[in-house]
All heavy atoms as TSV, in Angstrom:
chain	resi	resn	atom	element	x	y	z
A	1	MET	N	N	-31.574	42.814	82.454
A	1	MET	CA	C	-31.726	41.382	82.422
A	1	MET	C	C	-32.409	41.012	81.116
A	1	MET	O	O	-33.130	41.818	80.536
A	1	MET	CB	C	-32.478	40.908	83.651
A	1	MET	CG	C	-33.969	40.854	83.531
A	1	MET	SD	S	-34.745	40.339	85.062
A	1	MET	CE	C	-36.153	41.407	84.969
A	2	ASP	N	N	-32.183	39.803	80.669
A	2	ASP	CA	C	-32.718	39.352	79.393
A	2	ASP	C	C	-33.933	38.453	79.598
A	2	ASP	O	O	-33.916	37.555	80.430
A	2	ASP	CB	C	-31.655	38.594	78.610
A	2	ASP	CG	C	-30.491	39.482	78.206
A	2	ASP	OD1	O	-30.732	40.675	77.947
A	2	ASP	OD2	O	-29.349	38.995	78.155
A	3	ILE	N	N	-34.984	38.743	78.825
A	3	ILE	CA	C	-36.194	37.924	78.795
A	3	ILE	C	C	-36.538	37.675	77.326
A	3	ILE	O	O	-35.845	38.177	76.442
A	3	ILE	CB	C	-37.384	38.618	79.508
A	3	ILE	CG1	C	-37.751	39.927	78.786
A	3	ILE	CG2	C	-37.070	38.862	80.977
A	3	ILE	CD1	C	-39.065	40.527	79.249
A	4	GLN	N	N	-37.595	36.923	77.097
A	4	GLN	CA	C	-38.104	36.736	75.746
A	4	GLN	C	C	-39.571	37.123	75.713
A	4	GLN	O	O	-40.335	36.755	76.611
A	4	GLN	CB	C	-37.979	35.283	75.298
A	4	GLN	CG	C	-36.591	34.882	74.940
A	4	GLN	CD	C	-36.581	33.536	74.231
A	4	GLN	OE1	O	-37.600	32.864	74.107
A	4	GLN	NE2	N	-35.421	33.147	73.764
A	5	ILE	N	N	-39.942	37.874	74.686
A	5	ILE	CA	C	-41.348	38.178	74.449
A	5	ILE	C	C	-41.672	37.679	73.051
A	5	ILE	O	O	-41.032	38.089	72.074
A	5	ILE	CB	C	-41.652	39.682	74.555
A	5	ILE	CG1	C	-41.445	40.174	75.979
A	5	ILE	CG2	C	-43.086	39.962	74.118
A	5	ILE	CD1	C	-41.870	41.592	76.223
A	6	ASN	N	N	-42.654	36.792	72.976
A	6	ASN	CA	C	-43.040	36.188	71.694
A	6	ASN	C	C	-41.810	35.695	70.938
A	6	ASN	O	O	-41.651	35.941	69.756
A	6	ASN	CB	C	-43.858	37.163	70.853
A	6	ASN	CG	C	-45.238	37.372	71.410
A	6	ASN	OD1	O	-45.589	36.828	72.455
A	6	ASN	ND2	N	-46.041	38.162	70.748
A	7	GLN	N	N	-40.930	35.028	71.653
A	7	GLN	CA	C	-39.725	34.394	71.127
A	7	GLN	C	C	-38.701	35.397	70.595
A	7	GLN	O	O	-37.811	35.044	69.837
A	7	GLN	CB	C	-40.073	33.364	70.054
A	7	GLN	CG	C	-40.970	32.273	70.575
A	7	GLN	CD	C	-41.395	31.292	69.504
A	7	GLN	OE1	O	-41.187	31.504	68.316
A	7	GLN	NE2	N	-41.992	30.202	69.930
A	8	GLN	N	N	-38.801	36.663	71.009
A	8	GLN	CA	C	-37.824	37.680	70.656
A	8	GLN	C	C	-37.103	38.119	71.920
A	8	GLN	O	O	-37.746	38.372	72.942
A	8	GLN	CB	C	-38.493	38.894	70.015
A	8	GLN	CG	C	-39.167	38.600	68.691
A	8	GLN	CD	C	-39.836	39.838	68.128
A	8	GLN	OE1	O	-39.421	40.957	68.393
A	8	GLN	NE2	N	-40.890	39.638	67.357
A	9	ALA	N	N	-35.793	38.212	71.852
A	9	ALA	CA	C	-35.012	38.641	73.007
A	9	ALA	C	C	-35.289	40.112	73.310
A	9	ALA	O	O	-35.442	40.932	72.404
A	9	ALA	CB	C	-33.530	38.433	72.744
A	10	LEU	N	N	-35.376	40.427	74.593
A	10	LEU	CA	C	-35.588	41.798	75.034
A	10	LEU	C	C	-34.826	41.986	76.339
A	10	LEU	O	O	-34.886	41.133	77.226
A	10	LEU	CB	C	-37.081	42.070	75.249
A	10	LEU	CG	C	-37.459	43.483	75.676
A	10	LEU	CD1	C	-37.191	44.473	74.547
A	10	LEU	CD2	C	-38.921	43.552	76.077
A	11	THR	N	N	-34.119	43.095	76.446
A	11	THR	CA	C	-33.413	43.425	77.679
A	11	THR	C	C	-34.221	44.472	78.430
A	11	THR	O	O	-34.575	45.510	77.866
A	11	THR	CB	C	-32.002	43.955	77.377
A	11	THR	OG1	O	-31.278	42.944	76.665
A	11	THR	CG2	C	-31.253	44.294	78.656
A	12	VAL	N	N	-34.521	44.177	79.687
A	12	VAL	CA	C	-35.280	45.086	80.546
A	12	VAL	C	C	-34.488	45.288	81.840
A	12	VAL	O	O	-33.637	44.470	82.185
A	12	VAL	CB	C	-36.692	44.529	80.861
A	12	VAL	CG1	C	-37.542	44.467	79.604
A	12	VAL	CG2	C	-36.626	43.180	81.524
A	13	PRO	N	N	-34.757	46.365	82.570
A	13	PRO	CA	C	-34.054	46.589	83.839
A	13	PRO	C	C	-34.399	45.516	84.878
A	13	PRO	O	O	-35.461	44.889	84.808
A	13	PRO	CB	C	-34.562	47.946	84.308
A	13	PRO	CG	C	-35.266	48.556	83.145
A	13	PRO	CD	C	-35.679	47.441	82.244
A	14	GLU	N	N	-33.507	45.330	85.836
A	14	GLU	CA	C	-33.808	44.443	86.969
A	14	GLU	C	C	-35.085	44.941	87.637
A	14	GLU	O	O	-35.359	46.134	87.666
A	14	GLU	CB	C	-32.659	44.477	87.992
A	14	GLU	CG	C	-31.360	43.908	87.465
A	14	GLU	CD	C	-31.403	42.406	87.217
A	14	GLU	OE1	O	-32.119	41.692	87.948
A	14	GLU	OE2	O	-30.721	41.962	86.272
A	15	GLN	N	N	-35.877	44.021	88.153
A	15	GLN	CA	C	-37.144	44.322	88.822
A	15	GLN	C	C	-38.214	44.858	87.868
A	15	GLN	O	O	-39.209	45.447	88.320
A	15	GLN	CB	C	-36.954	45.289	89.995
A	15	GLN	CG	C	-36.043	44.762	91.087
A	15	GLN	CD	C	-36.614	43.509	91.744
A	15	GLN	OE1	O	-37.779	43.469	92.104
A	15	GLN	NE2	N	-35.788	42.501	91.900
A	16	ALA	N	N	-38.037	44.671	86.557
A	16	ALA	CA	C	-39.055	45.098	85.594
A	16	ALA	C	C	-40.308	44.246	85.780
A	16	ALA	O	O	-40.234	43.065	86.123
A	16	ALA	CB	C	-38.533	44.961	84.170
A	17	THR	N	N	-41.436	44.871	85.555
A	17	THR	CA	C	-42.722	44.169	85.660
A	17	THR	C	C	-43.210	43.781	84.261
A	17	THR	O	O	-42.651	44.217	83.254
A	17	THR	CB	C	-43.771	45.066	86.320
A	17	THR	OG1	O	-44.011	46.190	85.475
A	17	THR	CG2	C	-43.334	45.527	87.708
A	18	VAL	N	N	-44.279	43.009	84.243
A	18	VAL	CA	C	-44.902	42.666	82.968
A	18	VAL	C	C	-45.295	43.943	82.241
A	18	VAL	O	O	-45.070	44.082	81.032
A	18	VAL	CB	C	-46.124	41.747	83.182
A	18	VAL	CG1	C	-46.933	41.598	81.906
A	18	VAL	CG2	C	-45.681	40.386	83.697
A	19	ALA	N	N	-45.854	44.919	82.953
A	19	ALA	CA	C	-46.256	46.186	82.333
A	19	ALA	C	C	-45.052	46.886	81.704
A	19	ALA	O	O	-45.151	47.431	80.599
A	19	ALA	CB	C	-46.931	47.089	83.358
A	20	ASP	N	N	-43.915	46.883	82.386
A	20	ASP	CA	C	-42.699	47.499	81.852
A	20	ASP	C	C	-42.266	46.814	80.562
A	20	ASP	O	O	-41.916	47.471	79.576
A	20	ASP	CB	C	-41.545	47.418	82.860
A	20	ASP	CG	C	-41.811	48.177	84.147
A	20	ASP	OD1	O	-42.548	49.188	84.118
A	20	ASP	OD2	O	-41.284	47.740	85.192
A	21	ALA	N	N	-42.279	45.489	80.564
A	21	ALA	CA	C	-41.861	44.726	79.395
A	21	ALA	C	C	-42.812	44.950	78.224
A	21	ALA	O	O	-42.368	45.092	77.078
A	21	ALA	CB	C	-41.774	43.241	79.738
A	22	LEU	N	N	-44.103	44.991	78.497
A	22	LEU	CA	C	-45.076	45.231	77.436
A	22	LEU	C	C	-44.876	46.603	76.808
A	22	LEU	O	O	-44.967	46.757	75.588
A	22	LEU	CB	C	-46.503	45.098	77.974
A	22	LEU	CG	C	-46.917	43.695	78.389
A	22	LEU	CD1	C	-48.255	43.738	79.130
A	22	LEU	CD2	C	-46.989	42.770	77.190
A	23	ALA	N	N	-44.582	47.604	77.628
A	23	ALA	CA	C	-44.332	48.951	77.108
A	23	ALA	C	C	-43.066	48.962	76.249
A	23	ALA	O	O	-43.050	49.554	75.168
A	23	ALA	CB	C	-44.206	49.944	78.259
A	24	ALA	N	N	-42.006	48.308	76.706
A	24	ALA	CA	C	-40.763	48.256	75.942
A	24	ALA	C	C	-40.946	47.503	74.634
A	24	ALA	O	O	-40.328	47.837	73.620
A	24	ALA	CB	C	-39.666	47.600	76.778
A	25	PHE	N	N	-41.816	46.508	74.639
A	25	PHE	CA	C	-42.088	45.697	73.459
A	25	PHE	C	C	-43.009	46.438	72.479
A	25	PHE	O	O	-43.032	46.153	71.294
A	25	PHE	CB	C	-42.711	44.371	73.887
A	25	PHE	CG	C	-42.960	43.395	72.780
A	25	PHE	CD1	C	-41.922	42.823	72.077
A	25	PHE	CD2	C	-44.260	43.026	72.443
A	25	PHE	CE1	C	-42.146	41.910	71.065
A	25	PHE	CE2	C	-44.506	42.115	71.432
A	25	PHE	CZ	C	-43.441	41.551	70.739
A	26	GLY	N	N	-43.781	47.393	72.999
A	26	GLY	CA	C	-44.709	48.149	72.158
A	26	GLY	C	C	-46.031	47.446	71.929
A	26	GLY	O	O	-46.698	47.687	70.930
A	27	ALA	N	N	-46.424	46.591	72.858
A	27	ALA	CA	C	-47.678	45.851	72.722
A	27	ALA	C	C	-48.865	46.812	72.778
A	27	ALA	O	O	-48.914	47.699	73.616
A	27	ALA	CB	C	-47.797	44.812	73.831
A	28	GLN	N	N	-49.809	46.607	71.867
A	28	GLN	CA	C	-51.025	47.417	71.813
A	28	GLN	C	C	-52.227	46.530	72.127
A	28	GLN	O	O	-52.376	45.477	71.526
A	28	GLN	CB	C	-51.188	48.018	70.414
A	28	GLN	CG	C	-50.081	48.968	70.009
A	28	GLN	CD	C	-50.075	50.233	70.849
A	28	GLN	OE1	O	-51.128	50.790	71.148
A	28	GLN	NE2	N	-48.902	50.683	71.247
A	29	PRO	N	N	-53.091	46.936	73.074
A	29	PRO	CA	C	-54.266	46.130	73.403
A	29	PRO	C	C	-55.190	46.003	72.206
A	29	PRO	O	O	-55.145	46.855	71.325
A	29	PRO	CB	C	-54.935	46.902	74.528
A	29	PRO	CG	C	-54.106	48.092	74.811
A	29	PRO	CD	C	-53.011	48.160	73.819
A	30	PRO	N	N	-56.013	44.992	72.160
A	30	PRO	CA	C	-56.239	43.986	73.202
A	30	PRO	C	C	-55.263	42.824	73.075
A	30	PRO	O	O	-54.820	42.468	71.984
A	30	PRO	CB	C	-57.665	43.514	72.914
A	30	PRO	CG	C	-57.797	43.647	71.426
A	30	PRO	CD	C	-56.967	44.871	71.057
A	31	PHE	N	N	-54.925	42.244	74.215
A	31	PHE	CA	C	-54.065	41.073	74.241
A	31	PHE	C	C	-54.189	40.385	75.589
A	31	PHE	O	O	-54.668	40.973	76.554
A	31	PHE	CB	C	-52.594	41.431	73.979
A	31	PHE	CG	C	-52.054	42.513	74.877
A	31	PHE	CD1	C	-51.714	42.256	76.196
A	31	PHE	CD2	C	-51.895	43.797	74.401
A	31	PHE	CE1	C	-51.226	43.253	77.013
A	31	PHE	CE2	C	-51.391	44.805	75.217
A	31	PHE	CZ	C	-51.061	44.531	76.523
A	32	ALA	N	N	-53.753	39.136	75.638
A	32	ALA	CA	C	-53.629	38.389	76.890
A	32	ALA	C	C	-52.148	38.099	77.067
A	32	ALA	O	O	-51.389	38.052	76.092
A	32	ALA	CB	C	-54.428	37.097	76.828
A	33	VAL	N	N	-51.721	37.903	78.304
A	33	VAL	CA	C	-50.303	37.691	78.599
A	33	VAL	C	C	-50.117	36.447	79.457
A	33	VAL	O	O	-50.876	36.216	80.404
A	33	VAL	CB	C	-49.714	38.912	79.342
A	33	VAL	CG1	C	-48.269	38.673	79.740
A	33	VAL	CG2	C	-49.818	40.162	78.487
A	34	ALA	N	N	-49.097	35.682	79.119
A	34	ALA	CA	C	-48.680	34.548	79.937
A	34	ALA	C	C	-47.184	34.692	80.195
A	34	ALA	O	O	-46.432	35.125	79.324
A	34	ALA	CB	C	-48.958	33.231	79.232
A	35	VAL	N	N	-46.769	34.355	81.397
A	35	VAL	CA	C	-45.342	34.335	81.749
A	35	VAL	C	C	-44.992	32.898	82.087
A	35	VAL	O	O	-45.599	32.294	82.980
A	35	VAL	CB	C	-45.040	35.269	82.941
A	35	VAL	CG1	C	-43.577	35.153	83.357
A	35	VAL	CG2	C	-45.372	36.711	82.581
A	36	ASN	N	N	-44.046	32.350	81.343
A	36	ASN	CA	C	-43.641	30.954	81.504
A	36	ASN	C	C	-44.846	30.008	81.451
A	36	ASN	O	O	-44.941	29.048	82.205
A	36	ASN	CB	C	-42.849	30.763	82.792
A	36	ASN	CG	C	-41.591	31.596	82.807
A	36	ASN	OD1	O	-40.934	31.757	81.787
A	36	ASN	ND2	N	-41.254	32.143	83.956
A	37	GLY	N	N	-45.794	30.337	80.566
A	37	GLY	CA	C	-46.951	29.477	80.357
A	37	GLY	C	C	-48.117	29.719	81.293
A	37	GLY	O	O	-49.172	29.110	81.134
A	38	ALA	N	N	-47.983	30.612	82.268
A	38	ALA	CA	C	-49.059	30.890	83.223
A	38	ALA	C	C	-49.687	32.249	82.918
A	38	ALA	O	O	-48.985	33.263	82.840
A	38	ALA	CB	C	-48.529	30.871	84.652
A	39	PHE	N	N	-51.023	32.255	82.760
A	39	PHE	CA	C	-51.758	33.487	82.486
A	39	PHE	C	C	-51.512	34.511	83.585
A	39	PHE	O	O	-51.499	34.185	84.771
A	39	PHE	CB	C	-53.252	33.174	82.376
A	39	PHE	CG	C	-54.121	34.390	82.263
A	39	PHE	CD1	C	-54.176	35.122	81.090
A	39	PHE	CD2	C	-54.893	34.804	83.336
A	39	PHE	CE1	C	-54.979	36.248	80.983
A	39	PHE	CE2	C	-55.703	35.919	83.241
A	39	PHE	CZ	C	-55.744	36.643	82.063
A	40	VAL	N	N	-51.323	35.788	83.180
A	40	VAL	CA	C	-51.202	36.897	84.129
A	40	VAL	C	C	-52.318	37.881	83.814
A	40	VAL	O	O	-52.362	38.464	82.730
A	40	VAL	CB	C	-49.824	37.599	84.020
A	40	VAL	CG1	C	-49.746	38.768	84.988
A	40	VAL	CG2	C	-48.687	36.618	84.266
A	41	ALA	N	N	-53.234	38.051	84.747
A	41	ALA	CA	C	-54.375	38.951	84.555
A	41	ALA	C	C	-53.898	40.388	84.379
A	41	ALA	O	O	-52.878	40.795	84.957
A	41	ALA	CB	C	-55.326	38.863	85.753
A	42	ARG	N	N	-54.638	41.147	83.587
A	42	ARG	CA	C	-54.282	42.543	83.319
A	42	ARG	C	C	-54.092	43.330	84.616
A	42	ARG	O	O	-53.186	44.164	84.732
A	42	ARG	CB	C	-55.360	43.198	82.461
A	42	ARG	CG	C	-55.037	44.641	82.121
A	42	ARG	CD	C	-56.059	45.259	81.196
A	42	ARG	NE	N	-56.019	44.513	79.945
A	42	ARG	CZ	C	-57.067	44.314	79.166
A	42	ARG	NH1	N	-58.242	44.802	79.491
A	42	ARG	NH2	N	-56.959	43.622	78.050
A	43	ALA	N	N	-54.911	43.073	85.616
A	43	ALA	CA	C	-54.814	43.789	86.893
A	43	ALA	C	C	-53.485	43.509	87.602
A	43	ALA	O	O	-53.082	44.261	88.485
A	43	ALA	CB	C	-55.976	43.408	87.798
A	44	ARG	N	N	-52.777	42.440	87.221
A	44	ARG	CA	C	-51.514	42.062	87.860
A	44	ARG	C	C	-50.285	42.472	87.047
A	44	ARG	O	O	-49.158	42.269	87.500
A	44	ARG	CB	C	-51.476	40.549	88.076
A	44	ARG	CG	C	-52.561	40.005	88.960
A	44	ARG	CD	C	-52.255	40.039	90.430
A	44	ARG	NE	N	-50.949	39.488	90.700
A	44	ARG	CZ	C	-50.109	39.989	91.605
A	44	ARG	NH1	N	-50.459	41.021	92.320
A	44	ARG	NH2	N	-48.921	39.456	91.802
A	45	HIS	N	N	-50.468	43.033	85.847
A	45	HIS	CA	C	-49.325	43.371	84.994
A	45	HIS	C	C	-48.327	44.294	85.689
A	45	HIS	O	O	-47.117	44.103	85.556
A	45	HIS	CB	C	-49.781	44.029	83.688
A	45	HIS	CG	C	-50.444	43.078	82.743
A	45	HIS	ND1	N	-50.872	43.469	81.505
A	45	HIS	CD2	C	-50.761	41.763	82.846
A	45	HIS	CE1	C	-51.422	42.438	80.878
A	45	HIS	NE2	N	-51.373	41.390	81.685
A	46	ALA	N	N	-48.807	45.285	86.421
A	46	ALA	CA	C	-47.910	46.244	87.070
A	46	ALA	C	C	-47.260	45.673	88.323
A	46	ALA	O	O	-46.248	46.214	88.796
A	46	ALA	CB	C	-48.660	47.523	87.415
A	47	ALA	N	N	-47.777	44.582	88.859
A	47	ALA	CA	C	-47.237	44.013	90.093
A	47	ALA	C	C	-46.393	42.765	89.854
A	47	ALA	O	O	-45.601	42.397	90.722
A	47	ALA	CB	C	-48.380	43.664	91.045
A	48	HIS	N	N	-46.541	42.123	88.696
A	48	HIS	CA	C	-45.828	40.871	88.426
A	48	HIS	C	C	-44.397	41.177	87.990
A	48	HIS	O	O	-44.155	41.635	86.871
A	48	HIS	CB	C	-46.553	40.075	87.341
A	48	HIS	CG	C	-45.990	38.706	87.144
A	48	HIS	ND1	N	-46.645	37.577	87.573
A	48	HIS	CD2	C	-44.828	38.280	86.591
A	48	HIS	CE1	C	-45.904	36.517	87.269
A	48	HIS	NE2	N	-44.810	36.929	86.679
A	49	VAL	N	N	-43.438	40.938	88.880
A	49	VAL	CA	C	-42.027	41.199	88.601
A	49	VAL	C	C	-41.440	40.033	87.811
A	49	VAL	O	O	-41.656	38.869	88.151
A	49	VAL	CB	C	-41.236	41.415	89.916
A	49	VAL	CG1	C	-39.756	41.614	89.638
A	49	VAL	CG2	C	-41.802	42.610	90.675
A	50	LEU	N	N	-40.703	40.365	86.766
A	50	LEU	CA	C	-40.087	39.356	85.918
A	50	LEU	C	C	-38.713	38.956	86.441
A	50	LEU	O	O	-38.073	39.712	87.172
A	50	LEU	CB	C	-39.950	39.893	84.488
A	50	LEU	CG	C	-41.266	40.220	83.795
A	50	LEU	CD1	C	-41.018	40.986	82.506
A	50	LEU	CD2	C	-42.049	38.947	83.524
A	51	ASN	N	N	-38.277	37.780	86.040
A	51	ASN	CA	C	-36.951	37.273	86.369
A	51	ASN	C	C	-36.177	37.035	85.081
A	51	ASN	O	O	-36.774	36.809	84.019
A	51	ASN	CB	C	-37.063	35.947	87.134
A	51	ASN	CG	C	-37.767	36.115	88.457
A	51	ASN	OD1	O	-37.332	36.884	89.294
A	51	ASN	ND2	N	-38.869	35.422	88.633
A	52	ALA	N	N	-34.861	37.062	85.174
A	52	ALA	CA	C	-34.022	36.795	84.006
A	52	ALA	C	C	-34.417	35.449	83.407
A	52	ALA	O	O	-34.638	34.478	84.126
A	52	ALA	CB	C	-32.560	36.804	84.395
A	53	GLY	N	N	-34.534	35.416	82.082
A	53	GLY	CA	C	-34.858	34.184	81.391
A	53	GLY	C	C	-36.340	33.900	81.249
A	53	GLY	O	O	-36.711	32.916	80.613
A	54	ASP	N	N	-37.207	34.744	81.832
A	54	ASP	CA	C	-38.644	34.514	81.705
A	54	ASP	C	C	-39.076	34.580	80.243
A	54	ASP	O	O	-38.514	35.333	79.441
A	54	ASP	CB	C	-39.447	35.550	82.498
A	54	ASP	CG	C	-39.569	35.206	83.966
A	54	ASP	OD1	O	-39.184	34.088	84.365
A	54	ASP	OD2	O	-40.067	36.066	84.725
A	55	ARG	N	N	-40.094	33.760	79.925
A	55	ARG	CA	C	-40.719	33.769	78.601
A	55	ARG	C	C	-42.085	34.424	78.733
A	55	ARG	O	O	-42.930	33.939	79.476
A	55	ARG	CB	C	-40.901	32.350	78.063
A	55	ARG	CG	C	-39.634	31.657	77.662
A	55	ARG	CD	C	-39.916	30.240	77.149
A	55	ARG	NE	N	-40.593	29.418	78.165
A	55	ARG	CZ	C	-41.881	29.059	78.117
A	55	ARG	NH1	N	-42.653	29.408	77.131
A	55	ARG	NH2	N	-42.404	28.327	79.084
A	56	VAL	N	N	-42.269	35.523	78.021
A	56	VAL	CA	C	-43.545	36.247	78.034
A	56	VAL	C	C	-44.208	36.044	76.679
A	56	VAL	O	O	-43.585	36.268	75.638
A	56	VAL	CB	C	-43.326	37.748	78.298
A	56	VAL	CG1	C	-44.651	38.494	78.299
A	56	VAL	CG2	C	-42.587	37.965	79.612
A	57	ASP	N	N	-45.455	35.586	76.704
A	57	ASP	CA	C	-46.224	35.409	75.475
A	57	ASP	C	C	-47.353	36.431	75.465
A	57	ASP	O	O	-48.133	36.509	76.419
A	57	ASP	CB	C	-46.808	33.996	75.391
A	57	ASP	CG	C	-45.724	32.942	75.298
A	57	ASP	OD1	O	-44.864	33.060	74.397
A	57	ASP	OD2	O	-45.719	32.017	76.127
A	58	VAL	N	N	-47.409	37.208	74.399
A	58	VAL	CA	C	-48.468	38.184	74.203
A	58	VAL	C	C	-49.345	37.654	73.080
A	58	VAL	O	O	-48.883	37.492	71.951
A	58	VAL	CB	C	-47.885	39.574	73.830
A	58	VAL	CG1	C	-49.009	40.585	73.638
A	58	VAL	CG2	C	-46.910	40.043	74.894
A	59	VAL	N	N	-50.605	37.376	73.407
A	59	VAL	CA	C	-51.513	36.741	72.454
A	59	VAL	C	C	-52.662	37.683	72.150
A	59	VAL	O	O	-53.352	38.154	73.049
A	59	VAL	CB	C	-52.074	35.421	73.039
A	59	VAL	CG1	C	-52.979	34.738	72.042
A	59	VAL	CG2	C	-50.937	34.501	73.465
A	60	ARG	N	N	-52.842	37.957	70.857
A	60	ARG	CA	C	-53.945	38.813	70.415
A	60	ARG	C	C	-55.150	37.936	70.086
A	60	ARG	O	O	-54.987	36.841	69.572
A	60	ARG	CB	C	-53.511	39.613	69.203
A	60	ARG	CG	C	-52.318	40.527	69.511
A	60	ARG	CD	C	-51.974	41.428	68.369
A	60	ARG	NE	N	-53.047	42.309	67.987
A	60	ARG	CZ	C	-53.345	43.477	68.579
A	60	ARG	NH1	N	-52.630	43.874	69.587
A	60	ARG	NH2	N	-54.325	44.213	68.140
A	61	PRO	N	N	-56.357	38.438	70.361
A	61	PRO	CA	C	-57.552	37.646	70.041
A	61	PRO	C	C	-57.703	37.500	68.525
A	61	PRO	O	O	-57.321	38.384	67.762
A	61	PRO	CB	C	-58.697	38.469	70.631
A	61	PRO	CG	C	-58.163	39.843	70.789
A	61	PRO	CD	C	-56.686	39.721	70.958
A	62	VAL	N	N	-58.269	36.376	68.139
A	62	VAL	CA	C	-58.529	36.105	66.728
A	62	VAL	C	C	-60.028	36.053	66.537
A	62	VAL	O	O	-60.746	35.400	67.286
A	62	VAL	CB	C	-57.892	34.756	66.324
A	62	VAL	CG1	C	-58.227	34.419	64.877
A	62	VAL	CG2	C	-56.392	34.782	66.542
A	63	THR	N	N	-60.508	36.777	65.536
A	63	THR	CA	C	-61.947	36.775	65.242
A	63	THR	C	C	-62.180	36.200	63.854
A	63	THR	O	O	-61.259	36.075	63.054
A	63	THR	CB	C	-62.519	38.193	65.312
A	63	THR	OG1	O	-61.871	39.002	64.341
A	63	THR	CG2	C	-62.355	38.792	66.682
A	64	GLY	N	N	-63.383	35.870	63.625
A	64	GLY	CA	C	-63.725	35.358	62.305
A	64	GLY	C	C	-64.409	34.014	62.398
A	64	GLY	O	O	-64.639	33.472	63.469
A	65	GLY	N	N	-64.711	33.473	61.268
A	65	GLY	CA	C	-65.461	32.237	61.287
A	65	GLY	C	C	-64.811	31.225	60.489
A	65	GLY	O	O	-64.581	30.149	60.463
C-alpha cells in the first residue's frame, strides 16, 4: 500500500505499522511522529496500523538560539 512520509511516497505492506514505515524510511532518533496530523507516541509506534494514503510526518527536534 502507498503512504507518504515527509511528503515522499513510500510503499509498505498491508497492515504495516508506524514502526515498520519508520524502519523502511530509515528514520534515526530522536524524532516525533504524526499520522494525518495527529501525534503518535513512541510507545504506540509498533501498534499503530497505517492505512493506504496516510500521511506520516517525522519531525526532528531543533536546537539553538
